Backbone bond lengths (Angstrom), bond angles and torsions (degrees), N, CA, C in turn:
res aa  C-N    CA-C-N  psi(-1)  N-CA   C-N-CA  omega(-1)  CA-C   N-CA-C  phi
1 X - - - 1.470 - - 1.521 109.46 -
2 X 1.371 116.56 138.46 1.448 120.16 -177.53 1.513 110.84 -67.35
3 X 1.339 115.04 148.72 1.455 120.86 -177.72 1.534 111.40 -60.31
4 X 1.370 117.74 -38.52 1.455 120.72 -177.72 1.518 111.42 -62.27
5 X 1.340 116.86 -37.30 1.461 120.71 179.03 1.517 110.83 -68.85
6 X 1.338 116.61 -38.26 1.461 120.64 177.90 1.525 110.19 -63.75
7 X 1.368 116.28 -43.62 1.457 120.52 -179.87 1.522 111.26 -62.55
8 X 1.342 116.06 -40.31 1.452 119.82 -179.65 1.513 110.99 -62.65
9 X 1.346 116.94 -44.56 1.458 120.24 -178.77 1.525 111.28 -66.72
10 X 1.341 116.19 -37.44 1.454 119.12 178.37 1.521 111.00 -63.77
11 X 1.371 115.93 -41.74 1.453 119.27 -178.17 1.517 110.95 -63.94
12 X 1.327 117.17 -36.59 1.457 120.06 178.10 1.513 111.10 -66.20
13 X 1.344 116.52 -37.90 1.461 119.08 -179.72 1.523 111.20 -70.09
14 X 1.344 116.37 -29.05 1.447 119.89 -176.73 1.521 113.24 -78.59
15 X 1.315 118.37 -13.33 1.458 122.12 -179.83 1.528 108.90 -98.78
16 X 1.320 115.96 119.35 1.459 120.58 -178.21 1.524 110.81 -73.22
17 X 1.336 118.25 158.80 1.469 121.06 176.96 1.524 112.41 -56.92
18 X 1.340 116.78 -35.42 1.463 120.04 179.51 1.528 110.74 -63.55
19 X 1.346 115.81 -43.05 1.461 119.94 179.26 1.524 110.10 -66.33
20 X 1.319 116.77 -42.18 1.456 120.58 179.41 1.529 110.99 -59.67
21 X 1.334 116.59 -37.09 1.463 121.17 179.21 1.528 111.04 -60.80
22 X 1.340 116.35 -44.95 1.457 119.45 -178.74 1.518 112.51 -78.39
23 X 1.316 117.39 -26.25 1.457 119.49 172.06 1.523 110.37 -62.53
24 X 1.323 116.02 -40.71 1.464 120.75 176.87 1.521 110.87 -63.97
25 X 1.332 116.25 -40.99 1.470 120.91 -177.18 1.518 112.81 -73.80
26 X 1.336 117.79 -11.14 1.464 120.22 -179.15 1.523 112.01 -69.53
27 X 1.326 117.28 -17.09 1.455 122.01 178.52 1.522 109.62 -117.71
28 X 1.329 115.84 148.56 1.459 119.64 175.75 1.527 109.34 -69.41
29 X 1.314 115.92 161.20 1.462 120.84 -178.62 1.528 110.59 -61.57
30 X 1.342 117.00 -40.70 1.461 119.79 -179.25 1.523 111.51 -66.83
31 X 1.340 116.42 -36.67 1.467 119.79 177.71 1.515 110.73 -67.42
32 X 1.333 117.05 -40.83 1.473 120.09 177.89 1.518 110.64 -61.58
33 X 1.342 116.34 -41.21 1.466 119.32 178.57 1.528 110.37 -62.92
34 X 1.320 116.24 -43.45 1.465 119.86 -179.45 1.524 111.10 -63.34
35 X 1.339 116.72 -43.96 1.457 120.44 179.60 1.527 111.08 -64.76
36 X 1.314 116.88 -39.13 1.465 120.66 178.81 1.520 110.45 -61.97
37 X 1.330 115.72 -42.84 1.470 120.44 177.14 1.518 110.92 -63.86
38 X 1.326 116.84 -41.36 1.464 120.85 179.97 1.527 111.35 -61.64
39 X 1.320 115.91 -45.68 1.466 119.62 179.88 1.524 110.64 -64.22
40 X 1.344 115.94 -41.81 1.470 119.90 -179.97 1.528 110.57 -61.13
41 X 1.330 116.69 -41.48 1.467 120.25 179.15 1.519 111.36 -64.53
42 X 1.327 115.90 -39.89 1.463 120.44 178.67 1.526 110.77 -64.07
43 X 1.313 117.56 -44.60 1.465 121.31 179.24 1.520 111.35 -66.69
44 X 1.335 116.83 -38.25 1.460 120.63 178.90 1.534 110.75 -64.44
45 X 1.314 116.27 -34.71 1.464 121.13 177.48 1.518 111.69 -65.50
46 X 1.316 116.79 -27.18 1.457 121.07 -178.01 1.511 113.46 125.46
47 X 1.328 115.68 8.49 1.453 119.61 177.62 1.518 111.68 -80.28
48 X 1.311 115.50 176.36 1.456 120.23 178.46 1.521 108.71 -153.57
49 X 1.313 114.77 161.99 1.464 121.77 175.41 1.522 107.58 -117.44
50 X 1.339 120.07 116.70 1.457 127.13 6.81 1.528 112.52 -76.24
51 X 1.346 114.29 152.88 1.457 120.88 -179.13 1.522 109.89 -115.04
52 X 1.313 115.89 139.55 1.460 120.59 175.41 1.529 108.89 -74.35
53 X 1.315 119.25 144.23 1.462 121.59 179.67 1.528 112.84 -53.85
54 X 1.335 116.71 -39.59 1.465 120.29 -179.25 1.531 110.65 -64.79
55 X 1.328 115.62 -36.77 1.462 119.72 -179.98 1.530 110.78 -67.72
56 X 1.317 116.44 -41.85 1.458 120.23 178.77 1.528 110.59 -66.30
57 X 1.308 116.91 -39.99 1.467 120.13 178.50 1.528 110.90 -62.35
58 X 1.339 116.75 -40.72 1.467 121.11 177.55 1.525 110.75 -62.10
59 X 1.321 115.89 -42.75 1.469 120.96 178.51 1.529 110.90 -59.95
60 X 1.315 116.77 -46.53 1.460 121.19 -178.93 1.523 111.66 -63.69
61 X 1.326 116.37 -41.10 1.462 120.41 179.95 1.524 111.38 -62.99
62 X 1.323 116.12 -40.58 1.460 119.51 179.80 1.528 111.99 -71.47
63 X 1.325 116.96 -38.79 1.465 120.99 -177.89 1.521 112.60 -76.38
64 X 1.327 117.76 -15.45 1.463 121.33 -179.30 1.523 112.19 -61.15
65 X 1.339 117.09 -23.04 1.459 120.60 178.42 1.525 111.85 -77.72
66 X 1.336 116.88 -16.28 1.469 120.33 -175.04 1.527 112.94 -113.17
67 X 1.334 116.40 -34.64 1.454 120.76 -170.71 1.527 111.60 -109.61
68 X 1.326 115.70 155.53 1.455 120.67 177.25 1.522 110.21 -74.08
69 X 1.314 115.26 162.45 1.460 120.18 178.60 1.526 110.53 -61.56
70 X 1.325 117.35 -39.30 1.465 120.91 180.00 1.523 111.33 -62.55
71 X 1.332 116.80 -40.72 1.463 120.29 179.08 1.520 110.54 -66.84
72 X 1.318 116.89 -39.86 1.463 120.42 178.56 1.528 110.60 -63.80
73 X 1.333 116.85 -38.77 1.469 120.24 177.43 1.520 110.49 -60.16
74 X 1.330 115.73 -42.55 1.465 119.12 179.08 1.524 111.29 -66.20
75 X 1.324 116.85 -36.57 1.461 120.07 177.81 1.534 110.32 -62.86
76 X 1.325 116.27 -41.47 1.469 120.28 179.12 1.524 109.83 -61.95
77 X 1.328 116.79 -43.89 1.470 120.72 179.75 1.524 110.59 -63.99
78 X 1.330 116.80 -44.32 1.461 120.96 -178.66 1.525 111.49 -62.64
79 X 1.318 116.30 -45.33 1.466 120.41 180.00 1.526 110.46 -67.01
80 X 1.319 116.36 -39.40 1.465 119.64 176.99 1.518 112.05 -62.99
81 X 1.343 115.71 -41.58 1.463 119.69 179.65 1.525 110.97 -65.53
82 X 1.336 117.05 -36.98 1.465 120.76 178.59 1.520 111.12 -59.99
83 X 1.330 116.43 -27.24 1.464 120.54 177.49 1.525 111.48 -83.02
84 X 1.319 116.88 -45.35 1.470 119.83 -174.72 1.523 112.54 -66.39
85 X 1.343 117.38 -34.93 1.464 118.52 179.61 1.531 111.48 -68.45
86 X 1.332 115.85 -19.25 1.469 120.40 175.98 1.521 111.79 -101.27
87 X 1.343 114.58 10.42 1.469 121.06 178.45 1.527 111.43 59.58
88 X 1.333 114.75 40.28 1.462 121.88 177.48 1.526 108.87 -109.55
89 X 1.318 118.82 149.64 1.463 121.34 175.95 1.529 109.92 -60.65
90 X 1.320 116.51 131.71 1.464 120.34 -176.93 1.519 111.25 -87.33
91 X 1.330 117.22 125.68 1.475 119.67 176.55 1.523 111.61 -68.38
92 X 1.338 117.07 -17.24 1.466 120.86 179.77 1.515 111.76 -64.00
93 X 1.331 117.24 -23.87 1.460 121.45 -178.37 1.527 113.07 -87.10
94 X 1.319 117.12 -3.90 1.464 120.26 -176.13 1.525 110.99 -75.54
95 X 1.304 115.46 154.57 1.463 121.01 -178.02 1.523 111.80 -66.89
96 X 1.344 117.33 -34.84 1.463 119.45 -177.78 1.530 110.90 -67.64
97 X 1.322 117.26 -37.05 1.467 120.69 178.43 1.523 110.18 -70.57
98 X 1.320 117.70 -44.70 1.466 121.20 178.85 1.526 111.29 -60.95
99 X 1.333 116.31 -42.93 1.465 120.16 -179.25 1.524 111.00 -68.12
100 X 1.341 116.28 -37.92 1.464 119.86 177.01 1.518 110.93 -60.94
101 X 1.330 116.94 -43.91 1.463 120.76 179.16 1.525 110.91 -65.81
102 X 1.319 117.62 -37.04 1.462 120.37 177.12 1.524 110.84 -64.49
103 X 1.342 115.86 -39.87 1.456 120.21 177.71 1.514 112.24 -65.11
104 X 1.332 116.47 -40.93 1.469 120.49 177.44 1.520 110.16 -63.38
105 X 1.326 115.95 -41.77 1.466 120.27 179.63 1.533 111.37 -60.51
106 X 1.322 116.21 -44.31 1.459 120.33 -178.52 1.526 111.82 -70.94
107 X 1.331 116.30 -33.80 1.463 120.33 -175.68 1.522 112.31 -83.50
108 X 1.325 115.90 -46.05 1.456 121.10 -173.31 1.527 113.89 -95.41
109 X 1.343 115.97 -21.23 1.455 119.03 -176.71 1.520 111.05 84.27
110 X 1.332 115.33 174.36 1.461 120.50 -174.54 1.520 112.30 -120.67
111 X 1.322 117.81 11.95 1.463 120.00 -178.32 1.522 109.59 -64.99
112 X 1.331 114.89 141.19 1.459 121.57 179.91 1.521 110.16 -111.94
113 X 1.316 115.59 152.64 1.452 120.24 177.49 1.519 109.83 -65.77
114 X 1.301 115.87 129.70 1.453 120.75 177.25 1.521 109.18 -108.61
115 X 1.299 115.99 123.47 1.455 119.08 177.75 1.519 108.75 -77.18
116 X 1.320 115.66 152.57 1.462 120.25 179.31 1.531 109.23 -73.58
117 X 1.329 117.44 144.72 1.465 119.63 177.43 1.524 111.26 -77.97
118 X 1.314 116.32 147.44 1.461 121.94 170.56 1.523 106.55 -96.83
119 X 1.329 116.98 107.18 1.452 121.76 -176.74 1.523 110.78 -79.66
120 X 1.333 115.93 170.84 1.461 120.26 -173.94 1.523 112.24 -58.48
121 X 1.336 117.56 -43.14 1.468 118.44 -179.75 1.528 111.35 -67.69
122 X 1.346 117.09 -27.89 1.464 120.32 175.55 1.532 110.36 -67.52
123 X 1.333 115.62 -45.78 1.468 120.03 -179.84 1.524 110.21 -60.84
124 X 1.332 116.27 -42.79 1.465 119.71 179.49 1.517 111.39 -60.19
125 X 1.322 116.89 -41.83 1.465 120.36 177.96 1.525 111.08 -65.35
126 X 1.324 116.43 -37.90 1.464 120.74 -177.44 1.527 112.65 -66.88
127 X 1.329 117.40 -31.50 1.476 119.80 -174.36 1.515 113.30 -102.76
128 X 1.331 117.79 -9.33 1.467 120.69 -170.07 1.529 113.13 -58.91
129 X 1.301 118.50 -39.97 1.464 120.94 -173.57 1.529 113.48 -107.99
130 X 1.319 117.39 15.22 1.464 120.07 -179.41 1.525 110.04 -73.49
131 X 1.325 115.38 134.64 1.455 121.11 -179.53 1.527 109.58 -136.05
132 X 1.337 116.25 169.43 1.458 121.47 177.28 1.510 112.12 77.76
133 X 1.327 115.04 179.90 1.460 120.45 -175.90 1.528 111.52 -67.07
134 X 1.317 116.48 -41.16 1.465 119.29 178.55 1.516 111.10 -69.69
135 X 1.325 115.36 -35.87 1.452 119.09 177.15 1.516 112.19 -64.56
136 X 1.344 116.25 -39.05 1.466 120.62 178.37 1.523 110.79 -64.40
137 X 1.337 115.98 -40.59 1.459 119.61 178.40 1.522 111.10 -64.47
138 X 1.329 116.33 -47.64 1.461 120.11 -177.00 1.526 111.39 -65.96
139 X 1.328 117.18 -36.31 1.459 120.41 178.03 1.523 110.61 -63.07
140 X 1.331 116.34 -46.57 1.466 120.18 178.53 1.523 110.77 -64.05
141 X 1.315 116.80 -41.00 1.464 121.77 -178.51 1.527 111.47 -63.62
142 X 1.335 116.69 -47.92 1.457 121.04 -176.51 1.528 111.71 -68.62
143 X 1.329 116.33 -44.67 1.464 119.47 -178.80 1.527 111.54 -67.55
144 X 1.331 116.17 -41.03 1.455 118.61 -179.88 1.525 110.83 -72.92
145 X 1.312 117.49 -36.28 1.455 120.40 177.36 1.515 111.74 -61.35
146 X 1.337 115.74 -38.62 1.460 120.12 178.17 1.523 111.25 -72.98
147 X 1.337 117.07 -51.66 1.458 121.10 -174.10 1.522 112.66 -64.89
148 X 1.329 117.05 -33.67 1.456 120.45 179.91 1.511 113.62 -91.56
149 X 1.342 116.70 -3.97 1.473 121.65 -178.14 1.528 111.03 52.35
150 X 1.328 115.87 42.69 1.449 120.21 -176.21 1.527 111.74 -80.87
151 X 1.314 114.94 145.64 1.457 120.04 163.78 1.522 106.72 -71.41
152 X 1.321 116.74 155.72 1.460 118.59 -176.60 1.530 112.08 -63.83
153 X 1.339 117.37 -33.75 1.465 120.40 177.60 1.517 110.98 -67.30
154 X 1.328 117.22 -34.49 1.459 121.10 177.87 1.516 110.63 -70.80
155 X 1.314 116.28 -38.96 1.462 121.54 -177.18 1.526 111.60 -62.33
156 X 1.329 116.75 -44.55 1.460 119.57 -177.53 1.530 112.26 -78.23
157 X 1.335 117.27 -12.52 1.460 120.64 179.79 1.527 112.31 -86.53
158 X 1.331 117.52 -8.95 1.465 120.98 -177.75 1.527 109.91 -70.80
159 X 1.316 115.71 130.65 1.461 122.30 175.67 1.524 109.65 -105.97
160 X 1.323 115.55 162.30 1.461 120.31 -179.28 1.520 110.89 -57.10
161 X 1.317 116.99 -39.99 1.463 120.89 -178.33 1.524 112.54 -69.45
162 X 1.338 117.55 -10.61 1.463 121.13 177.21 1.522 112.11 -86.04
163 X 1.331 116.95 -5.69 1.469 122.46 -176.38 1.523 109.24 -103.70
164 X 1.316 115.77 122.97 1.463 121.35 178.71 1.521 109.23 -123.59
165 X 1.331 116.13 121.78 1.461 121.07 176.72 1.525 109.27 -83.88
166 X 1.316 116.09 131.55 1.461 122.60 178.70 1.520 108.15 -129.39
167 X 1.322 116.50 174.84 1.457 120.68 -176.59 1.522 112.23 -59.75
168 X 1.343 116.32 -35.49 1.463 120.45 -176.78 1.513 113.57 -84.39
169 X 1.319 117.36 -14.40 1.456 120.45 -177.81 1.510 112.87 153.94
170 X 1.310 117.24 -111.59 1.453 121.47 -173.06 1.523 109.18 -145.33
171 X 1.342 116.38 139.00 1.457 121.62 175.31 1.524 107.64 -115.83
172 X 1.318 115.65 124.57 1.464 121.80 -179.84 1.520 108.45 -104.25
173 X 1.317 115.86 124.98 1.457 120.83 175.81 1.518 108.62 -89.81
174 X 1.329 116.01 107.87 1.463 121.11 177.71 1.522 107.58 -90.65
175 X 1.313 116.81 108.44 1.463 121.55 -172.04 1.525 113.21 -74.47
176 X 1.305 116.15 -28.90 1.465 119.57 -178.05 1.520 108.53 -158.19
177 X 1.318 116.70 146.78 1.451 119.99 179.11 1.513 110.95 -145.68
178 X 1.326 115.55 179.89 1.461 121.12 -177.49 1.521 111.25 -59.79
179 X 1.328 116.79 -39.05 1.466 120.75 179.79 1.520 112.05 -96.34
180 X 1.326 116.98 12.13 1.461 121.21 -179.15 1.522 108.97 -137.79
181 X 1.336 116.10 59.45 1.454 120.39 -178.08 1.528 112.05 -69.01
182 X 1.347 117.07 -17.65 1.457 119.77 178.34 1.506 113.20 -77.66
183 X 1.335 116.95 -11.62 1.456 120.23 176.05 1.518 114.60 79.08
184 X 1.342 117.63 29.36 1.465 119.90 176.99 1.527 110.35 -67.06
185 X 1.323 116.04 -34.08 1.455 120.96 178.10 1.516 112.60 79.76
186 X 1.334 115.77 161.89 1.459 121.47 174.76 1.523 109.24 -157.50
187 X 1.327 116.06 157.74 1.458 122.06 -179.88 1.519 110.04 -101.26
188 X 1.333 115.64 138.22 1.455 121.56 179.68 1.522 108.70 -121.00
189 X 1.319 115.98 125.20 1.457 121.76 -178.79 1.527 110.52 -89.62
190 X 1.322 116.01 130.54 1.462 122.06 174.10 1.523 107.30 -123.13
191 X 1.320 118.49 102.76 1.466 120.50 -176.48 1.526 112.24 -77.80
192 X 1.336 114.28 163.61 1.460 119.65 172.67 1.524 109.41 -63.25
193 X 1.328 116.10 146.23 1.459 121.66 176.12 1.521 108.42 -125.03
194 X 1.309 115.78 152.62 1.457 120.36 -179.58 1.529 111.21 -70.58
195 X 1.301 114.83 154.12 1.451 120.27 173.89 1.522 113.89 85.34
196 X 1.315 114.32 -170.72 1.470 121.15 -175.25 1.524 113.15 -84.48
197 X 1.318 117.05 -3.43 1.463 120.35 -178.33 1.518 111.49 -106.64
198 X 1.314 116.49 39.74 1.460 121.60 178.49 1.523 109.16 -83.58
199 X 1.325 119.15 124.11 1.473 120.75 -179.22 1.522 113.16 -63.18
200 X 1.332 117.26 -34.03 1.463 120.16 -179.71 1.523 109.91 -66.39
201 X 1.319 116.95 -48.53 1.464 120.89 179.68 1.531 111.03 -64.27
202 X 1.326 116.72 -33.77 1.464 120.34 -179.90 1.519 111.13 -66.92
203 X 1.336 117.37 -40.68 1.463 120.96 178.79 1.523 110.34 -68.05
204 X 1.331 116.83 -41.82 1.471 120.77 178.16 1.526 110.11 -61.48
205 X 1.340 117.10 -42.93 1.465 121.22 179.06 1.523 111.25 -63.96
206 X 1.335 117.18 -40.13 1.467 121.26 178.61 1.526 111.03 -63.91
207 X 1.309 117.33 -43.23 1.462 120.36 179.53 1.516 110.96 -65.17
208 X 1.339 117.14 -40.37 1.453 120.61 -179.79 1.531 111.15 -66.88
209 X 1.318 116.71 -41.12 1.464 120.62 -178.09 1.528 111.58 -73.54
210 X 1.339 117.00 -37.08 1.464 120.50 -176.05 1.524 112.98 -82.60
211 X 1.321 116.52 -27.12 1.463 119.77 -176.69 1.523 113.47 76.04
212 X 1.320 117.22 12.05 1.469 121.54 179.90 1.529 109.12 -71.72
213 X 1.312 116.19 130.41 1.469 120.43 -179.49 1.530 112.57 -120.88
214 X 1.301 117.75 -7.72 1.454 121.13 -179.96 1.516 110.78 -165.13
215 X 1.324 115.37 167.11 1.458 120.11 -179.87 1.516 111.85 81.18
216 X 1.318 115.90 -158.50 1.463 121.67 -175.84 1.522 110.96 -58.07
217 X 1.330 116.30 132.96 1.462 120.69 -179.86 1.518 111.42 -70.49
218 X 1.325 115.86 -43.79 1.463 120.26 -178.05 1.526 109.76 -105.62
219 X 1.330 115.85 116.62 1.468 122.09 -174.06 1.526 111.20 -113.87
220 X 1.296 113.72 162.76 1.461 120.35 172.64 1.519 109.80 -70.28
221 X 1.320 115.94 143.61 1.470 122.91 174.18 1.520 106.92 -120.88
222 X 1.323 117.31 120.87 1.465 119.55 -175.24 1.531 111.19 -77.19
223 X 1.296 115.90 179.14 1.469 121.96 -174.42 1.518 112.58 -63.90
224 X 1.336 116.51 -18.77 1.462 120.48 -179.82 1.532 112.29 -97.17
225 X 1.316 116.25 5.25 1.452 120.00 179.23 1.509 113.99 84.51
226 X 1.346 117.46 13.69 1.459 121.34 179.19 1.526 109.96 -89.43
227 X 1.320 116.36 133.32 1.455 121.49 178.56 1.527 108.70 -83.36
228 X 1.306 116.56 126.09 1.460 121.01 -178.98 1.526 109.64 -92.51
229 X 1.320 115.32 172.84 1.456 120.14 178.26 1.516 112.99 -83.32
230 X 1.325 116.49 -9.86 1.469 120.73 -177.24 1.514 111.01 -84.52
231 X 1.330 115.75 133.08 1.453 120.12 175.88 1.517 111.32 -75.56
232 X 1.320 116.40 162.02 1.457 121.00 176.63 1.525 110.44 -68.08
233 X 1.302 116.18 158.06 1.463 122.36 174.93 1.530 108.81 -101.15
234 X 1.338 117.85 162.19 1.466 119.16 175.67 1.525 112.92 -55.18
235 X 1.330 116.91 -37.43 1.456 120.08 178.58 1.517 111.19 -64.10
236 X 1.333 117.45 -33.01 1.461 121.07 178.66 1.519 110.95 -61.78
237 X 1.324 116.47 -37.57 1.464 120.17 179.44 1.526 110.01 -61.32
238 X 1.328 116.25 -45.32 1.464 120.18 179.17 1.529 111.29 -60.80
239 X 1.319 116.67 -41.90 1.462 120.45 -179.82 1.527 111.69 -65.93
240 X 1.334 117.14 -38.61 1.462 120.95 178.64 1.523 110.32 -66.25
241 X 1.329 116.69 -43.63 1.465 120.35 178.00 1.521 110.07 -58.76
242 X 1.322 117.09 -47.25 1.455 120.78 -178.97 1.534 111.78 -63.88
243 X 1.329 116.34 -43.80 1.466 120.43 -178.16 1.525 111.53 -62.73
244 X 1.336 115.74 -48.24 1.468 119.48 -177.04 1.525 111.19 -71.77
245 X 1.325 117.47 -30.48 1.461 120.27 177.66 1.529 111.02 -70.26
246 X 1.317 116.20 -43.74 1.462 120.40 179.74 1.523 111.39 -62.50
247 X 1.332 116.72 -33.42 1.464 121.25 -178.49 1.522 112.37 -65.23
248 X 1.342 117.15 -23.08 1.471 119.96 179.58 1.526 112.01 -109.64
249 X 1.333 116.28 16.23 1.447 120.46 172.41 1.513 116.57 89.48
250 X 1.331 117.92 10.77 1.459 120.38 176.71 1.530 110.05 -84.28
251 X 1.307 116.70 157.34 1.464 121.89 -179.73 1.529 108.89 -81.02
252 X 1.305 116.82 99.57 1.465 121.58 -176.23 1.512 112.17 -65.22
253 X 1.328 117.53 -24.69 1.459 120.54 -179.38 1.524 111.93 -65.56
254 X 1.317 116.72 -23.84 1.463 121.35 -178.32 1.531 112.39 -92.42
255 X 1.321 116.95 0.00 1.462 121.08 -173.72 1.521 111.63 -115.86
256 X 1.328 115.12 159.93 1.462 121.86 175.20 1.523 107.76 -153.22
257 X 1.320 116.60 -176.32 1.450 120.26 176.77 1.512 112.27 -61.68
258 X 1.331 117.08 -25.21 1.464 122.44 179.88 1.524 112.01 -75.47
259 X 1.330 117.44 -12.76 1.460 121.06 -176.38 1.524 112.33 -64.78
260 X 1.326 117.97 -29.92 1.460 120.80 177.98 1.529 110.33 -65.61
261 X 1.314 116.44 -47.05 1.464 121.96 179.14 1.535 110.59 -63.80
262 X 1.326 116.11 -44.96 1.457 120.54 177.90 1.522 111.13 -63.20
263 X 1.324 115.89 -36.63 1.456 120.14 179.65 1.518 112.57 -66.44
264 X 1.339 116.85 -38.35 1.463 119.82 177.30 1.520 110.52 -61.87
265 X 1.343 116.83 -49.23 1.460 120.70 -177.92 1.527 110.28 -60.66
266 X 1.323 116.66 -44.51 1.457 120.87 -179.20 1.519 111.25 -64.17
267 X 1.330 116.59 -47.32 1.464 121.16 -178.70 1.523 111.22 -64.03
268 X 1.330 116.31 -44.12 1.464 120.24 -179.27 1.519 110.80 -63.17
269 X 1.329 116.93 -40.04 1.455 121.03 179.40 1.515 110.89 -65.77
270 X 1.309 117.16 -42.53 1.458 121.30 -180.00 1.525 111.96 -63.64
271 X 1.341 115.91 -27.85 1.467 120.82 179.28 1.525 112.34 -88.10
272 X 1.332 117.38 2.70 1.450 120.91 174.85 1.511 116.19 92.60
273 X 1.332 118.47 10.19 1.465 120.51 178.36 1.518 109.88 -65.83
274 X 1.320 116.52 143.01 1.460 120.74 -179.59 1.519 110.45 -73.51
275 X 1.322 115.36 157.11 1.459 120.85 -178.72 1.520 111.50 -60.98
276 X 1.330 117.61 -41.35 1.464 119.42 -175.87 1.521 111.59 -70.22
277 X 1.355 117.82 -31.08 1.463 119.62 175.94 1.530 110.65 -71.21
278 X 1.320 116.70 -36.31 1.464 119.94 176.16 1.527 109.53 -63.77
279 X 1.328 116.06 -43.80 1.469 120.49 179.20 1.524 111.32 -63.38
280 X 1.313 117.43 -32.63 1.460 120.35 178.06 1.522 110.71 -61.65
281 X 1.328 116.72 -33.88 1.456 121.05 179.55 1.524 111.80 -82.74
282 X 1.319 116.64 -40.32 1.470 120.27 -174.46 1.525 113.06 -83.00
283 X 1.351 116.52 -27.03 1.454 119.51 -177.99 1.510 113.95 86.06
284 X 1.332 118.01 9.75 1.464 119.90 176.24 1.527 109.85 -62.86
285 X 1.305 116.46 137.69 1.459 120.65 -179.46 1.522 112.47 -76.79
286 X 1.317 116.66 -29.28 1.463 120.39 -178.93 1.520 109.01 -136.49
287 X 1.324 115.04 172.93 1.456 120.07 -179.64 1.526 112.13 -75.07
288 X 1.326 116.87 -15.92 1.464 119.41 -176.60 1.527 111.54 -59.06
289 X 1.329 116.73 -38.75 1.462 120.18 -177.45 1.509 113.84 -66.29
290 X 1.344 116.55 -37.43 1.460 119.91 -178.30 1.525 112.26 -91.87
291 X 1.327 116.98 -17.52 1.467 120.35 -176.01 1.521 111.75 -60.07
292 X 1.328 116.34 -35.72 1.466 119.60 -178.83 1.520 111.02 -60.63
293 X 1.352 117.09 -45.02 1.457 120.17 -179.83 1.521 111.41 -68.48
294 X 1.339 115.44 -42.07 1.461 119.34 -179.45 1.519 110.44 -63.33
295 X 1.337 116.90 -41.52 1.453 121.53 179.02 1.518 110.38 -61.44
296 X 1.335 116.93 -45.97 1.454 120.71 -178.08 1.522 112.01 -65.40
297 X 1.329 117.03 -35.69 1.465 120.53 -176.71 1.519 112.25 -77.15
298 X 1.332 117.41 -13.27 1.451 120.65 -177.08 1.535 112.34 -116.39
299 X 1.325 116.25 24.03 1.463 119.82 -179.30 1.531 111.89 -59.37
300 X 1.351 116.44 -34.53 1.456 119.86 -176.33 1.526 112.61 -100.62
301 X 1.343 116.53 0.38 1.464 119.96 178.54 1.523 109.66 -78.74
302 X 1.331 115.90 123.66 1.466 122.16 -179.12 1.537 111.71 54.30
303 X 1.325 116.61 34.19 1.461 120.09 177.26 1.533 109.06 -62.86
304 X 1.341 118.62 130.07 1.462 120.50 -175.47 1.524 113.91 -60.05
305 X 1.329 117.27 -24.91 1.462 119.11 -179.23 1.524 110.83 -64.93
306 X 1.361 115.56 -26.39 1.465 118.86 179.56 1.507 113.55 -66.81
307 X 1.324 117.91 -18.06 1.461 121.45 179.83 1.516 113.33 -95.07
308 X 1.319 116.48 -2.66 1.459 120.76 179.60 1.516 109.75 -85.83
309 X 1.281 115.84 127.02 1.462 121.33 179.99 1.539 110.57 -110.88
């Protein structure tokens, strides 16, 4: 038997079930899913764990033609973690892998795909004609996703008991988020809005129509209009956004579940909201996260060309 296989088995025996439990909890569920997919793709390509640094570098060089630099970085982290949890030397730390990634960065660049924002008037168009039980769910989902600037993972994690109606509107208790892996939680205010596209009224209508009194707020609705006990997945949010956007003539290819959050930041910035108030709603720790949206939404504001006569 090869020495590497013996070392791997020994490392597994040396880690108690209690330790394994907390090792699993050290990463969010979405991160674990992403890492699992990354490892599967690497193995499908012909890689193995443990991997030689030269083999990993070859994999990265070949995948650079298909994947973004950010995705490749995550693959390197995932493969490296697969080694460290088994107490194996990580090829991610080798000079050949680091240099390969530096070369990819210089050659391919680091720009990431930006999804288009769904602005307030877009959301209103998307929900205006929705009817039936599924329509009520999607209307509440889209309006609340926009008004609360939720990430799609945060949106599907909301339970009925996390929603509190108050005189001013609705307070959502977000128990955990991407920037709050410790679970400190935070409250997000969603005020009443005028007209038929009020997120608070939409959520109240969905609860009344669905009869849901506990558990996941947003549930699956089967082809017969029956509400199931299973909550929506983050991917479901993206599919709903695309479906409802396409129905009103928007380019669904440019949109994702993140478009609601991006749309809130863009719309709020265009209306003159301050950066710190936007961050209070989105939960960004610094201005860097929201600056990109604010910059994009103000490209034509005070543009110097407008002063040229």
